[in-house]
Legacy VTK file of the C-alpha trace (Angstrom):
# vtk DataFile Version 3.0
C-alpha trace
ASCII
DATASET POLYDATA
POINTS 109 float
85.779 55.302 137.649
88.672 53.087 138.643
87.985 49.817 140.369
89.901 48.904 143.493
91.572 46.064 141.598
92.911 48.584 139.063
94.634 50.686 141.698
98.191 49.651 142.385
100.052 50.627 145.483
103.564 51.915 144.929
106.323 49.461 145.808
108.514 50.641 148.645
112.188 49.917 148.917
113.328 48.270 152.160
114.756 51.622 153.302
111.443 53.411 152.576
109.504 50.692 154.360
111.734 50.973 157.441
111.356 54.775 157.431
107.561 54.413 157.276
107.704 52.046 160.259
109.840 54.511 162.218
107.390 57.342 161.489
104.426 55.192 162.526
106.110 54.170 165.792
107.036 57.775 166.526
103.471 58.900 165.842
102.081 56.215 168.147
104.543 57.168 170.886
103.551 60.841 170.591
99.820 60.109 170.886
98.536 61.314 174.266
96.216 59.295 176.474
93.427 61.804 175.778
93.873 61.448 172.009
93.949 57.662 172.316
90.741 57.705 174.392
89.028 59.974 171.830
90.059 57.715 168.930
88.893 54.607 170.812
85.556 56.207 171.700
84.970 57.251 168.083
85.810 53.757 166.819
83.499 52.107 169.369
80.673 54.485 168.405
81.039 53.583 164.712
78.417 50.905 163.904
80.520 49.634 160.977
83.659 49.079 163.047
84.436 45.701 164.570
86.827 45.331 167.485
90.047 43.836 166.156
90.362 41.684 169.284
87.298 39.731 168.144
88.835 39.166 164.725
92.328 38.142 165.758
91.550 36.304 168.991
89.268 33.820 167.282
90.524 30.259 167.072
89.870 28.321 163.908
88.949 24.682 163.767
87.553 22.104 166.079
88.049 22.623 169.836
90.572 20.258 171.439
89.136 16.960 172.673
88.915 16.405 176.423
90.467 12.957 176.038
92.436 12.929 172.761
93.287 9.614 171.167
96.876 8.491 170.650
98.221 7.867 167.185
100.133 4.594 166.864
101.402 2.258 164.182
99.574 -1.067 164.432
100.158 -4.092 162.244
97.069 -6.218 161.633
96.330 -9.028 159.236
95.102 -7.809 155.845
91.843 -9.762 156.277
91.124 -7.984 159.584
91.686 -4.578 158.027
89.597 -5.446 154.957
86.733 -6.624 157.202
86.617 -3.343 159.142
86.960 -1.214 155.987
84.227 -3.217 154.226
81.577 -1.590 156.431
82.525 1.851 155.132
83.499 5.099 156.849
84.045 4.935 160.596
86.051 1.724 160.427
88.732 3.112 162.752
86.129 3.929 165.411
84.602 0.456 165.008
88.050 -1.105 165.373
88.659 0.974 168.507
85.307 -0.179 169.940
86.179 -3.826 169.195
89.551 -3.461 170.917
87.914 -1.806 173.959
85.426 -4.699 174.157
88.245 -7.266 173.807
90.135 -5.825 176.793
86.988 -5.374 178.910
86.534 -1.586 178.680
83.176 0.124 178.298
82.352 1.849 175.028
83.696 5.418 174.998
81.118 8.200 175.035
LINES 1 110
109 0 1 2 3 4 5 6 7 8 9 10 11 12 13 14 15 16 17 18 19 20 21 22 23 24 25 26 27 28 29 30 31 32 33 34 35 36 37 38 39 40 41 42 43 44 45 46 47 48 49 50 51 52 53 54 55 56 57 58 59 60 61 62 63 64 65 66 67 68 69 70 71 72 73 74 75 76 77 78 79 80 81 82 83 84 85 86 87 88 89 90 91 92 93 94 95 96 97 98 99 100 101 102 103 104 105 106 107 108
């Protein structure tokens, strides 16, 4: 029995690919509302089918912050930078907290 990885799809020329697209568009245009409803109902009744909207509408990554920080270029003395980095990861947050304290702002939540 052939494995899926052993099966190769035939390569289409650009002209063949365009013809396949035309046929697919024509077929979709010729589909009646009743046929479309029947296909949709059958797909929704299939327990193995997932709605494509759920797959493609999903956003990847962290949600955007309510109050995003600004990226800047800041020149500081090497000793200051070394002191903050010496305490390990999170040095940028600690530096931000120190700057907020220096200008009289409360610690961000």
